[in-house]
Steps between C-alpha positions, in 0.01 A plus 500: 500500500457629146591846378374749242743777406477834328851624431635846429168685487594858417292771667564876482446674834621786718631321810786630712591717793630796300286767333667446163396132514139601562503751213613262225395143429759226510446148372501237773533127434294250699501123536200327653513138617176344620497164674188284490379152415464463122376139499140585414572733205760249383223243472207715383687735263256779598597861578233515771700244701818708510614861523468719193834676439322804359304542826823483700675755278204737532508474881876554514487804272205650688663462843842611377369817336210600728733728697857625498681293761814619675631144523468211260478285813161657576381452143606135516325444833174636362529285187559188713203581723268552204608185317464284811156648565368482145638164385523152656875504561710328763798729449607794288843640421533849356824642365513867410801640316587867471777524239485880510552528877678826585826349620834649407654172386510269201248218544236308306209537738383496859243239597265433788356152552200439721376150591156471655281201584142450606463460871 
């Protein structure tokens, strides 16, 4: 199975369980991995035979910012559902990082990874 990736897409949003998180945007980092057969576009060299990255980014941003989620898990689930519905994918992996998570510790980031397949 082939894979298209969009790595470290930065999206400002107000996701979190605390009021202060919902009152100020934080920048989240997302990775999107889409699994599909790329044999045809590899032969034809035509954008119509593959997935346009710009279309994917627009869907991800729209779903991620259409509401203020309490959990990045919920945001990720909705992104997966939309990508699997809108594009001809066999599998999608979404990683969402929240480097500004309100944790009283020194760390680089927290990350959620969701793996979803067509049924």
